[in-house]
C-alpha positions, 0 to 999 in steps of 0.5 A: 488513479490515486494522486497527491490529493486523493483522500482516504479515511484516517483512524486516530493513529499517527502511523498509517498501516500502509504507505505508498511512495511515488517514485516517478512512474511506480509506487513503493508500497510497504506496511508500517504496522502488523495489521498492514503486514497481515493485510498485504500477506492476505491480498498481495502475492507472496514476496517470493513469487516470481511475478512480484518485484520488491525494492527493499521491504516494499512492493513495487506497484504500477499506478493502475493497480494502486487505487484498488489496493488502497481502496481495498485496504481502507474498506477493511479498516486500515489507514493508508498514506500517499507520500 
């Protein structure tokens, strides 16, 4: 499970493609770049799916799923940040 000390590869850019923010017991996952948005569209359920919970423009993600999402994104060349 990711935590504040988990390290992910970083490209030479100031803005991460995906950002996951920890809020007590859940993460909010959002795209910050068009590449991140495209990746989320391909790998997560559609935002209008009944099983998807959103908070603003962020996906609400349980911690047990976040590691696989972040690892998949980095394997596909995206940059990710935990905050």
